[in-house]
N, C-alpha and C positions, 0 to 999 in steps of 0.2 A: 683576455684570451678570446679568440674567435672559435665558436663551436663549428665542428665539421658538419657539412651538409650531405656529403656522400660517403657512406660507410659500407665497407665490405667485410664479411665474416668468412673465415676459413676454418673448417672443421667438419665433423660428421653432421649429418642432417636427417631429420625424419623424412621418410618412413624407415630409414635404417634404425634398427632396434638396439640402442645402447644409451648409456647415460650422457655421453658427450653429445650425441645427436639431439637428445631432448634439451640439453642446456643450450646448445647453439641455436636451436629453433626458438626457444623461449626468449633468449637474450635478443635475438634478431627482432622478434615481434615487439618486444618492449621498447627497443630503440626506435623501430620504425614508427611507433605511435607517438614518439616524443615530439614536442614542439620544435620547429626549426629544421628538422631532418627531412631532406627532400628526396633522397634516393638511397636505397639499401639493397643488398643482395647477398647471397651465400655462394661461396665456392665449396662444394661438397666433396669430401673424401669418400671414395668408393672402394671398398675392400675387394681384392681381386677375386674374380669368379662370380661376382654378384651384379645384379642389375636392379635399380630402384626406380619407382615411378615418382620422381621428384616433382614437387609443386613448382609453379612459375617463379617463386622466390629464389630458387636455385638457378643461378645464371650460368654456372660452369661447373663441371665435375672433373675430378682428378682421380684416375685409377691409380691406386697407391703403389703399384709395381711398375708404372710406366714413367720413367724420368722425363720423357718428353712432355707429359701432361703437366708436370710441375712448371716447366719452362713456359709452355703455352698459357698456363694460368697467370703467370706473372705478366706476360705480354698483354693478356686480356685486361687485367687490373690496371696496368699502366695506360693502355689506350682509353679505358673508361674514365681515367682521371679521378679515381676515388681519393678522397682527402685522407683517409686513414684505413688501415686493415686491422681487424681484430682477429688474432690467431688463437684458436683453441688447441693447446698443445698437450698431447699425451703420446708417449713414445710409441705405443703400439699401433697408432693409426696411420703412421707414415712409413713408406718403404725404406729400404736400405738398412745398413747396420745402425742400430740404436735410433732408427727413424731419421737418419741423416739426409734422406732424399729431400726433405722439406727445404733444405738450404738452397736447392736449385731454384726454388721459388723466391725465398726471402732475399737472396743475394742479388736478385734482379729488380726488386720493387723500388719504385721511385718515391713512394709516399711512406710516412712513418708507420711502424707496426707496433701495436699494443698486444702483448702476448699474455693470455690467461693460462697459467700452469695448473693443470688438474692433478698432476703428480710431481712431487719433489722428492727425489731419491736421497735417502740419508747416507747410504754407502754405495755410490755409483761405481760402475765398472769404468775402466779407462775410456771405452767407447762412449758410454753414456755421458761421462764428464765432458768429453771433447765436443759432442754434438750439442749438449746442453749449453756449454759455453758459447758456441756459435749462435745458437738461437737467442740467448740472452743478449749477446753483443749486437745482434741485428735488430733488437727491439728498443724502441724509445722508452717504453714503460713495461713493467712486469706487474701483472695482477695475480694475487693469490687469495685464497678464501679462508685462511686461518693464520693466526699469529705464529704458530709453529712453523709454517712454511716460510714466513718472513725471517724467522730465526735461522733456519737452515740455509736460506739464500745468502744471508750475511756471513754466517760462521763457516760454512763449508765451501760455498761457491764465490765468496767475496764480492757479492753484488752490492753496489753502493745503496745505502738506505734510501736516498732520494729517488731511486729508480723503481722502488717497490711500493705498490699500493695494495692494501688489504680491503677487499670488497666481499662481503658475505654472499653465499649462494642465494640467488633470488628465489622468491616464493610467490605463489598466486595470492591475490588479495581475496580472502575467504572469511566469511563470518564465523564467530564462535558459536558452534552449534552443539546441542546435546546428542550424545551417541544414540540414545533410545529412539529419537525421532528419525535419525538417518538409517537405522537398522531395518525399518519396515520394508523398504524397497528390495532388500535382499532376503527377506524372510528370516532375519536373525532375532526377531522379537523374543524376549525372555532368555537370551543368551548373553553371557559376558564375553566380549570379543577381544582377542589379542591378534594383532596383525603384524606380519612382516611382508614387505613388498620389494620386488626387484628381480632382475635377471638371476636365475638360480645358478649357483656355482659353489664349489666346496669351501671357498674362503668366506662365505656368508655365515657359516656356523649354525645352520638350521638344525643339524643333528643335536647340537647342545640344547637348543630350545625344546626339541622333541623329548630328550632325556629328562628335561625339567617338568614335563607335563604331568606325570603321575602325582608329584607333590602338589601341583597347583589344583589338579582335579580333586584331590583329597579334601582341599579346603573350599573349592568352588566347583561343585559338580555340574554347574551350568556352563562352564567355560568352553570356548571354542577357539582354537588356534588356527588362523587363516593364513596360509602361505600363498601369496598372490604373485604370479609372474611366470613367464616362460623360461625355459632353460636357456642359458647364454648360448647364442649361435655358435661361438667358437668351440664350446664344450660339446655341443651336439655333433659338430663336424668330427671332433676327435674321439669322443667316447659314446656318442648316442645319448640315451637317457639313463645310463647306468647310475649316475648320482641320484637322480630323482627316484629311481626304482629302489635304491638302497634306503632312502628316507622312508618310502612307503613301507618297506619291509620292517624297518625299525618301529614304525607306528604300530604295526600288527603285533610285533614281538612284545611291545609294552602294553598291548591291549587298550590303546587309547584311540581306536578308530572313530569312535563317536565324538571325539574332541579335537580332531585334526583334519583339516580340509585343504587339499591342494587345488588351486585354480591355475591350470597351465595355460595362461594367456597373457598377451601383451595388451594392456588396456590404454585407451587414450586418456588425456588429462582429466576431462570431466568425470569419467568413470572412476579413475584413480582417486580423485578428491572425494567422491561419494563413499568409496570404500574406507578411506582414512577417517572421514567424518563418522563412520559407523563403528569404529573401534573404541574400546575403553582404554587399552594400553597398546602402544606401538613398541616393537622390540627390534633392535639391530644387534644380533649376537656375533658380530664379525670376529674373526680369529686373529687378525693382524693389526698391530698397533699403527703401522704405517699407512693409514687410510686418511689422506689429507682432506677429503671432502666426500660427503654423501648427500646426494640430492634427495633421496627418500627420507633421510633424517631431517633435512631442512624443511621439506614439505610437511611432515608430520608435526614437527615443532611449530611450524607456522600456522597450523590448524588448531593449535592449542591442545595437543595430545600429551598425556603422561607417557614419557619415553623411558624405557629401561634398556641400557646399552652397555656393551663392553667399552673400555676406555681407549678406543682408538683416538687419534689426534683430534679429529673434527668433533667427536662426541664429547671429549674431555673439556673442550672450550665451550661448546654450545650449551651443555647441560650443567655447567658450573653454577654455584649459587642456589641450589635447590630447584633448578629448572628441569631436573630429571634425576634418574638413578643410574649409577655406574656399578657394574659387577665385574669380577675378574674374568679374564679370557678363559674360555673352555670350562667354566665352573657351572655345571648344571645344577648342583645343589644350591649354590648361592643365587643363581638366576631364579630357580623355582621359589625359594624362600622369599626373595625380595618382591617378586610379582604377586605371590599369594598374600603377603602382608599388605602390599599397596591396595590390592583389590578389596581387602577387608577393612580399609581405613578410608571411608568416603570423604571426610574433610581434608585429609592429606592429598588424596587424589585430585580433588577439586582445586585445592590451592596450587598444586603443581601445574595443572592445566592452565590456570589463570596466569601464573608467572611465565609459562612458556609463550602463551599468546601475546601477553604484553611485551615480552622481550623480543618478539619477532617482527614488530610493526615496522622497524627500520629496514627489513629485508624484503619487502614487497618488490615485485619486478619494476613497478613504476619508480620507486626510489633507487633501486639498483641501477636502472637505466640512467638516471640522473648522475649517479656516481661515475658510471662508465663514460658518459659524455664529457664530464669534467676532466677525466683522465685523458680522453681522446684529444681534448683541446690543449692540455698540457703537452701532449706528445708532439703537437705541431709547432711548438715553440722552438727556436733555434737551439740546437744541442751544443753545449760547450765542448771543447776538445777534451778527449779522454786523457787523464793523467798518465804519464809514462811510469809504469810500475817498477821497471828494473832500475837499479842504481845507475846514476850517470857514470859514464866511463870516459876517462881523460883521453884526449886525442892521441897522445903518444903511447898509450897502452894498447891501441888497436893494431892488429896485425892483419895482413890480407886473409889469413885463415879464419880469423874470428870476426871479420867484418860481415855484417848481414847482407844478404843478397837482396837487390830490389825485387819487388813483386813483378811477375810476368805481366805483360800488357793484357788487358782483358780479364785479369783476375777478379773474382768477386770482391765487393767492397769490404766484406768482413775479413778477407785475407790481407787487405792492404793496410789495415789499422794495426798500430802497435799495441 
């Protein structure tokens, strides 16, 4: 297989503040540093009404509500003769019903597309199923970050197994450090630190963790729960800071103000890694099982943190085998009891940290980039014709009314395939 030398990435990009933007930027940087890669760039999705000061690595931007931008992006990518396009897919970042406007780009591309699915919907609406099928059909390879996603693709969407690749969420290469050493720069000396990081929104379950704090404080009076992250921009547009204010009010109601700190900011990667290094326990109390991947979970796991989490799909897989602790959704009592017990058992805490760190070494961005490059090379191989899924119909059974109409001239490629 010949490795591609020119690779374009389509997705959100920093400085836009969201997980997809961080992932796209990190993956692009890791690929760009790889041996043999000559040229890379990003086609950035820009949400309507916003303007971002993109770096030079962003070669083109698409306003998500302008269909002509999708068409122009395809023309740009074709003219630049990229060898492969890496698409970061999340329904909410593209315009049109169920994000269907992305097909105006995909249907015009002349190079193979490798699509990374950041969400796989277990119970799709008809519109989501239709658009999802079109995206999958237009992709030479599909990348997911969890085995559960592979299972859903095969069982619900009937995607062939050989089209699916599972590549774990990448993580920075970071040394195994002791929290007490990292706490000094933040003034956390003498405190036991629990951390949750990410854009703040109700599905993160922060209120459950706050309700668990009195039980933890009773066992560990030195404990500090740090909630790091700005409120999600979409939530701010719709509701302002009502959710954050409700959390602050709950902290006061439970009289744990000395044990809960909100840092309302979006931090860059070096600062984020420093905060993670300083925590004793990392918590993801998400409320929804259907969370296919969590970058914050992957990062904390990769830094060798003891993680307590609800059993959403990504956490269930990553924390299996004693690499973390799973607690029931929405159960503040269980969450508090498990964290308090873990903090009171230093050998268990240390063992969990070591298992997490050792288990994450295959997830570093350098190794993740190598996996992606291999998939990109596979995507450039000639694609065999797709099998005809419908049963063969004998010629004499066809009638003019049941005969399929030929595709119109100029129809997108995905419309012309059976």
